[in-house]
C-alpha positions in Angstrom: 252.8 30.5 106.4 254.7 27.9 108.6 252.7 25.4 110.6 254.4 26.6 113.8 253.5 30.2 113.3 250.3 31.3 115.1 247.5 31.9 112.7 246.2 35.5 112.4 242.7 35.8 113.6 241.2 37.9 110.8 241.3 37.4 107.0 243.4 40.6 106.2 246.1 39.6 108.8 246.0 36.1 107.5 246.7 37.4 104.0 249.4 39.7 105.1 251.3 36.7 106.6 251.6 34.9 103.3 254.7 34.8 101.2 254.8 36.6 97.8 253.8 33.7 95.5 251.2 32.4 97.9 249.7 35.9 98.3 249.3 36.4 94.5 247.7 33.1 94.1 245.4 33.5 97.2 244.4 37.0 96.1 243.3 35.5 92.7 241.4 32.6 94.3 239.8 34.9 96.9 238.6 37.3 94.2 237.0 34.5 92.2 235.3 33.0 95.3 233.8 36.2 96.7 232.3 37.0 93.3 230.4 33.8 93.3 228.1 34.1 96.3 227.6 36.1 99.5 230.2 34.2 101.6 231.2 35.0 105.1 235.0 35.0 105.3 236.8 34.0 108.5 240.0 32.4 109.7 239.4 29.0 111.2 241.7 26.0 111.8 244.6 28.1 110.3 242.6 28.4 107.0 240.8 31.1 105.2 237.3 29.8 105.3 234.3 30.9 103.2 230.9 30.0 104.7 227.5 30.0 103.2 225.0 28.0 105.4 228.1 26.4 107.0 231.7 26.1 105.8 231.9 25.7 102.0 235.4 26.5 100.9 238.8 26.8 102.5 242.2 28.1 101.5 245.2 26.6 103.3 248.7 28.0 102.6 252.0 26.3 103.3 255.5 27.1 102.3 255.4 24.9 99.2 251.7 24.7 98.3 248.3 26.3 98.6 245.2 24.0 99.0 241.8 25.1 97.8 239.4 22.8 99.6 235.6 22.3 99.2 233.6 20.7 102.0 231.4 19.1 99.5 234.2 18.8 96.9 233.6 15.1 96.3 230.4 16.2 94.6 232.4 18.6 92.4 235.2 16.4 91.3 233.5 15.7 88.0 233.7 19.5 87.2 237.5 19.7 88.0 239.6 16.5 87.7 242.5 18.2 89.6 240.5 18.0 92.8 241.3 15.0 95.0 238.9 13.6 97.6 240.1 13.5 101.2 239.2 14.0 104.8 235.9 14.3 106.6 232.5 15.4 105.3 232.8 15.3 101.5 236.1 17.2 101.3 238.1 17.5 98.1 241.2 19.6 97.6 242.9 21.2 94.6 246.6 21.8 95.2 248.6 24.7 93.7 252.3 25.3 93.7 254.5 28.3 92.8 254.0 29.3 89.2 250.6 27.7 88.8 247.9 29.8 87.3 244.2 29.6 87.8 241.1 30.1 85.7 239.0 32.6 87.7 235.9 31.5 85.9 236.4 27.9 86.9 237.0 28.9 90.5 233.9 31.1 90.5 231.8 28.3 89.0 233.0 25.8 91.7 232.4 28.4 94.5 228.9 29.0 93.2 228.2 25.3 93.1 229.6 24.9 96.7 227.3 27.6 98.0 224.3 26.1 96.2 225.1 22.6 97.6 225.1 24.1 101.2 221.8 25.9 100.5 220.2 22.7 99.3 221.8 20.2 101.7 222.5 22.3 104.8 225.7 22.9 106.9 228.0 19.9 106.1 229.5 20.0 109.6 226.0 19.5 111.2 225.0 16.4 109.3 225.3 13.0 110.7 
């Protein structure tokens, strides 16, 4: 998905706009995430967002990479060294490129931990 393209408003349209390698990767990430907790899935800020007591996880797709972001990811970096802290809140991202594979069990574990952190600590966007 190019940054200049308008972002589709619903998750299915967002997915349909992805290129082939991004779609395969995002489908695998999405399946691992939705199996972890009862997330509400929306499109916000040009990202596929998974919320549980506030935003918990995002998937951002670009032509050459896909980012898997966790709002409280800085607290999860010890579980996955490939995650790099960045941005507001406690965001950390894991970057994927064409040909990369994922471990669905690892993604599910991280997603479950993200939902648990939001349940314990509240909506990360509402905290001072």
